[in-house]
C-alpha positions in Angstrom: 85.2 -106.9 -8.5 81.6 -105.7 -8.3 80.2 -103.6 -11.1 78.8 -100.1 -10.7 76.3 -98.7 -13.2 76.9 -95.3 -14.6 74.5 -93.2 -16.7 74.9 -89.8 -18.2 71.8 -87.7 -18.4 71.5 -87.4 -22.2 68.4 -88.3 -24.2 70.6 -89.9 -26.8 74.2 -91.1 -26.7 75.3 -87.9 -28.3 76.7 -85.0 -26.3 74.3 -82.0 -26.2 76.2 -78.9 -27.3 76.2 -77.3 -23.9 78.6 -79.9 -22.6 81.1 -79.3 -25.4 83.6 -76.6 -26.5 80.9 -75.3 -28.9 78.6 -74.6 -26.0 79.0 -73.8 -22.3 81.7 -76.5 -21.8 80.3 -77.6 -18.5 80.4 -81.2 -17.0 77.2 -83.3 -17.5 75.1 -84.8 -14.7 76.0 -88.4 -13.9 73.9 -91.1 -12.1 75.6 -94.0 -10.4 73.9 -97.2 -9.2 74.9 -100.2 -7.1 77.4 -98.3 -5.0 79.1 -100.4 -2.2 82.2 -98.3 -1.9 83.2 -95.4 0.4 84.6 -93.1 -2.3 84.3 -92.6 -6.1 86.6 -91.5 -8.8 85.5 -90.6 -12.3 87.3 -90.1 -15.6 86.1 -89.1 -19.0 88.3 -90.2 -21.9 88.3 -89.8 -25.7 89.7 -92.8 -27.6 90.6 -91.0 -30.8 92.4 -93.9 -32.3 93.6 -97.5 -31.5 96.4 -96.3 -29.2 95.6 -92.6 -28.5 93.6 -91.8 -25.4 92.9 -88.3 -24.2 91.6 -87.7 -20.6 89.0 -84.9 -20.5 88.2 -85.1 -16.8 89.5 -86.7 -13.6 87.9 -86.2 -10.2 88.4 -88.3 -7.1 87.7 -88.5 -3.3 84.0 -88.1 -3.9 82.2 -89.5 -0.9 79.9 -92.2 -2.3 76.8 -90.7 -3.8 74.3 -91.8 -6.5 74.4 -88.5 -8.5 76.9 -86.0 -9.7 75.2 -82.7 -10.8 76.2 -80.9 -13.9 78.6 -77.9 -13.9 81.2 -79.0 -11.4 83.6 -76.0 -10.9 87.0 -76.2 -12.5 89.0 -76.0 -9.3 91.6 -78.4 -7.9 89.7 -78.8 -4.6 85.9 -78.4 -4.7 83.7 -78.0 -1.6 80.3 -77.6 -3.4 78.1 -79.3 -4.4 80.2 -82.0 -2.6 83.8 -82.4 -1.6 86.3 -83.8 -4.2 89.7 -83.3 -5.8 90.3 -82.8 -9.5 93.4 -83.4 -11.6 94.9 -81.8 -14.6 93.4 -83.4 -17.8 95.4 -84.2 -20.9 94.4 -80.8 -22.3 96.3 -79.1 -19.6 93.3 -77.9 -17.6 92.0 -78.5 -14.1 88.5 -80.1 -14.1 86.3 -80.9 -17.0 87.1 -80.0 -20.6 84.2 -80.9 -23.0 84.5 -82.7 -26.3 86.1 -80.6 -29.1 87.2 -82.9 -31.9 88.4 -81.6 -35.2 85.5 -80.5 -37.5 84.0 -83.5 -39.4 85.4 -86.2 -37.0 83.1 -88.2 -34.7 84.8 -88.9 -31.4 83.6 -91.4 -28.7 83.9 -90.5 -25.1 84.0 -93.0 -22.3 82.7 -92.2 -18.7 84.3 -94.4 -16.2 83.5 -94.6 -12.5 85.6 -96.4 -9.9 84.5 -97.4 -6.4 87.3 -97.0 -3.8 87.7 -98.3 -0.3 89.4 -95.1 1.0 90.3 -91.5 0.2 93.3 -91.3 -2.1 96.4 -89.6 -0.8 97.0 -87.8 -4.1 97.8 -84.1 -4.6 95.3 -81.8 -6.4 96.2 -81.3 -10.0 97.7 -84.8 -10.4 97.7 -86.5 -13.8 95.6 -89.5 -15.0 98.7 -91.7 -14.7 99.1 -90.6 -11.1 95.4 -91.2 -10.4 95.6 -94.7 -11.9 98.6 -95.5 -9.7 97.0 -94.2 -6.6 93.9 -96.3 -7.2 95.9 -99.5 -7.3 94.9 -101.6 -4.3 91.9 -99.4 -3.5 89.6 -100.1 -6.3 86.7 -102.4 -5.2 84.2 -101.5 -7.8 84.2 -100.4 -11.4 81.4 -98.9 -13.5 80.8 -100.2 -17.0 81.6 -97.4 -19.3 78.8 -95.1 -20.4 79.5 -93.9 -23.9 78.7 -90.7 -25.8 79.8 -89.3 -29.1 80.3 -85.8 -30.5 80.9 -84.4 -34.0 81.5 -80.7 -34.8 
């Protein structure tokens, strides 16, 4: 499987406040390189412990593009700035939910990008598990994780 390269537009590997629950809680801009896929899916996950993973964002059916601008609307189906479908994250919300760890804890967030050979037949508002199942057999590229931390 070919690798994609994903970069978040932070000066450091630490979330600026505006992308967190302490700020504007908007999705950050993402750059993607080496795309040889028709469609993309993106997830953002917090690995709070050895077996606990919390998905903060899942978006799919993005026609292949090398950048995702910040502040993607929190709607199940988006038409601007590009077309895509979003699911319900593990916090019970549609779209992006920024980092919001308990005060004093440092959490690490993993940005994952998947290159897909086709649009996924998956209903808007689906869960991370449903997205992972729908991607089976369609994933032809994977982006090495881009990592950022946040502490309140």
